[in-house]
C-alpha positions in Angstrom: 19.8 100.4 -40.7 16.6 102.4 -41.2 14.5 99.2 -41.6 16.1 97.8 -38.4 15.3 100.9 -36.4 11.7 101.0 -37.7 11.3 97.3 -36.7 12.7 98.1 -33.3 9.5 99.9 -32.4 7.7 96.6 -33.1 9.6 95.0 -30.2 7.8 97.3 -27.8 4.5 97.0 -29.5 4.7 93.2 -29.2 5.7 93.4 -25.5 3.0 95.9 -24.6 0.3 94.2 -26.7 0.8 90.5 -25.9 3.3 90.4 -23.1 5.9 88.6 -25.2 7.4 88.1 -28.6 9.6 91.2 -28.2 12.8 89.2 -28.0 11.7 87.0 -30.8 11.7 90.1 -32.9 14.8 91.6 -31.3 17.3 88.9 -32.1 16.4 88.6 -35.8 16.3 92.4 -36.2 19.7 92.9 -34.5 21.3 90.1 -36.6 19.7 90.5 -40.0 18.8 94.2 -40.1 21.4 95.8 -37.9 24.3 93.5 -38.6 25.0 92.4 -35.0 26.9 89.1 -34.4 24.4 86.5 -33.2 26.2 85.9 -29.9 26.4 89.6 -29.2 22.7 89.9 -30.3 21.8 87.5 -27.5 23.3 89.7 -24.8 22.0 93.0 -26.4 18.5 91.5 -26.7 18.4 90.9 -23.0 19.3 94.5 -22.3 16.8 95.9 -24.7 13.9 93.6 -23.8 14.6 93.8 -20.1 14.5 97.6 -20.0 11.4 97.8 -22.3 9.6 95.2 -20.1 10.0 97.3 -17.0 8.2 100.2 -18.8 5.5 97.9 -20.1 4.9 96.4 -16.6 4.5 99.9 -15.2 1.9 100.8 -17.9 -0.1 97.6 -17.3 0.0 97.9 -13.5 -1.9 101.2 -13.9 -4.7 99.2 -15.4 -4.7 96.6 -12.6 -3.5 93.7 -14.8 -0.2 93.0 -13.1 0.1 90.5 -10.3 3.5 91.4 -8.9 3.7 88.8 -6.2 2.9 86.0 -8.6 5.4 87.4 -11.2 8.2 87.6 -8.7 7.5 84.0 -7.4 7.5 82.7 -10.9 10.7 84.6 -11.7 12.6 83.5 -8.5 13.4 80.1 -10.0 13.9 81.6 -13.4 16.8 83.7 -12.2 18.8 80.6 -11.4 18.0 79.1 -14.8 18.9 82.3 -16.7 22.3 82.6 -15.2 23.1 78.9 -15.9 21.6 79.0 -19.4 23.8 82.0 -20.3 26.9 79.8 -19.9 25.7 77.5 -22.7 25.3 80.2 -25.5 28.9 80.2 -26.6 28.9 76.4 -27.0 26.8 76.4 -30.1 27.0 78.0 -33.6 24.9 81.0 -34.5 22.8 78.9 -36.9 22.0 76.3 -34.1 20.9 79.2 -31.8 18.5 80.4 -34.5 17.1 76.9 -35.2 16.7 76.1 -31.5 14.9 79.4 -31.3 12.5 78.4 -34.1 11.8 74.9 -32.8 10.9 76.3 -29.3 8.6 78.8 -30.9 6.7 76.2 -32.9 6.1 74.0 -29.8 4.7 77.0 -27.8 2.5 78.3 -30.7 1.0 74.8 -31.2 0.1 74.5 -27.5 -1.6 77.9 -27.6 -3.7 77.0 -30.7 -5.1 73.9 -29.1 -8.8 74.5 -28.5 -9.8 75.1 -24.9 -12.3 72.8 -23.1 -15.9 73.7 -23.6 -17.0 76.5 -21.3 -13.5 77.8 -20.7 -12.6 81.3 -22.0 -9.4 83.3 -22.1 -10.6 85.1 -18.9 -11.1 81.9 -17.0 -9.1 81.5 -13.8 -7.4 78.1 -13.2 -6.3 76.7 -9.9 -2.7 77.7 -9.1 -0.1 74.9 -9.1 2.9 76.2 -7.2 5.4 73.3 -7.8 4.7 73.1 -11.5 4.8 76.9 -11.8 8.3 76.9 -10.1 9.5 74.2 -12.5 8.1 76.1 -15.5 9.8 79.3 -14.2 13.2 77.6 -14.0 12.8 76.2 -17.6 11.8 79.6 -19.0 14.7 81.2 -17.2 17.2 78.7 -18.6 15.9 79.4 -22.1 16.1 83.1 -21.4 19.8 83.0 -20.7 20.6 80.5 -23.4 18.7 82.0 -26.4 18.5 85.7 -25.3 14.7 85.6 -25.2 12.6 87.4 -22.6 10.5 84.3 -22.5 7.1 86.0 -22.8 5.9 83.6 -25.4 6.5 80.9 -22.7 5.7 82.9 -19.6 2.2 83.9 -20.8 0.8 80.4 -21.3 2.7 79.2 -18.2 1.1 81.9 -16.0 -2.4 80.9 -17.4 -1.9 77.2 -16.9 0.1 77.0 -13.7 -0.4 80.3 -11.8 -4.2 80.5 -12.5 -4.1 84.0 -14.1 -6.5 85.2 -16.8 -5.0 86.0 -20.2 -5.0 89.8 -19.6 -3.4 89.3 -16.2 -0.8 86.9 -17.7 0.1 89.5 -20.4 0.8 92.2 -17.8 2.5 89.9 -15.2 4.7 88.3 -17.8 6.5 91.6 -18.2 7.6 91.5 -14.6 9.0 88.0 -15.1 10.7 89.0 -18.4 12.4 91.9 -16.8 13.8 89.8 -13.9 14.9 87.0 -16.2 16.5 89.4 -18.7 18.5 91.0 -15.9 19.7 87.6 -14.6 20.5 86.5 -18.1 22.5 89.7 -18.8 24.5 89.1 -15.6 25.3 85.6 -16.9 26.6 87.0 -20.2 29.0 89.5 -18.5 32.5 88.7 -19.7 31.3 86.5 -22.5 30.1 88.9 -25.2 30.1 92.7 -25.2 27.8 94.8 -27.4 27.3 98.3 -28.7 25.8 100.2 -25.8 24.8 103.2 -28.0 23.0 101.0 -30.5 21.3 99.1 -27.7 20.1 102.4 -26.1 18.7 103.6 -29.4 16.8 100.3 -30.0 15.5 100.4 -26.5 14.2 104.0 -26.9 12.3 103.0 -30.0 11.0 99.9 -28.3 9.7 101.8 -25.3 7.8 104.1 -27.7 6.2 101.0 -29.2 5.3 99.7 -25.8 3.2 102.8 -25.1 1.0 102.0 -28.0 1.0 98.2 -27.5 -0.1 98.4 -23.8 -3.0 100.7 -24.8 -4.2 98.4 -27.6 -4.0 95.3 -25.4 -7.0 96.5 -23.3 -9.1 97.1 -26.4 -8.8 93.7 -28.0 -10.5 90.4 -27.2 -8.4 88.0 -25.0 -9.3 85.2 -27.4 -8.0 87.3 -30.4 -4.9 88.2 -28.4 -4.1 84.5 -27.7 -4.7 83.4 -31.3 -2.9 86.3 -32.9 0.0 85.8 -30.6 0.3 82.1 -31.6 0.1 82.8 -35.3 2.7 85.6 -35.0 5.1 83.2 -33.4 4.5 80.6 -36.1 5.3 83.1 -38.9 8.6 84.2 -37.3 9.6 80.5 -36.5 9.0 79.4 -40.1 11.1 82.4 -41.4 13.9 81.5 -39.1 13.9 77.8 -40.2 13.9 78.9 -43.9 16.8 81.3 -43.1 19.0 78.9 -41.2 18.0 75.3 -42.4 21.0 73.4 -43.7 23.5 75.8 -42.2 23.6 74.4 -38.7 27.1 73.2 -37.8 28.1 72.9 -34.1 
């Protein structure tokens, strides 16, 4: 329990620092450190990460790195996907949920580690692509509802590639998208799986404390280092999840 509560603060640090990864930490912490059932952990994760993301978004907005309009447009299609994805969670075993989680993480991390074209930096703006951004938002939303992830590790690169934001802007804006998607996903889970509200509140409180530190550090680190560190972090967690669940998946 003590280890789980200590790790809870890392949820907020991750969200504040790199605009994602919080839910990647949350589900394993709830399941393996705090003993929460995987299906309940999905719903609880949405509550914890959603509330923490709201705080993180407010902190980043004070530094001018949140594009609220872009975030809400991206999240608008994600809401529909999140509600629909939530209906799929109960159809698979806990091990399958964890392995699906890991597979998705490896794909995203690989895409972020691919070298950028010559002359393009992490602060380079790209031309916005509205249709592709809307489709990406829907896909992220579906995964949010299904796996209980805020989707930051998908939202950040999607906002850079499709919405034309810089890495710093994507980190801050992703928190708006995460908060909206988590809220929609939680609504989709109502009636499917309840969770310990007191435990969720405690984890959220610790995560918010971590967010205060993470959001401050994010403005002191190089965007390139943020991107690379984010991808490597995702790879480590994904490999651990595969090791923990490989050979146990039975639908």
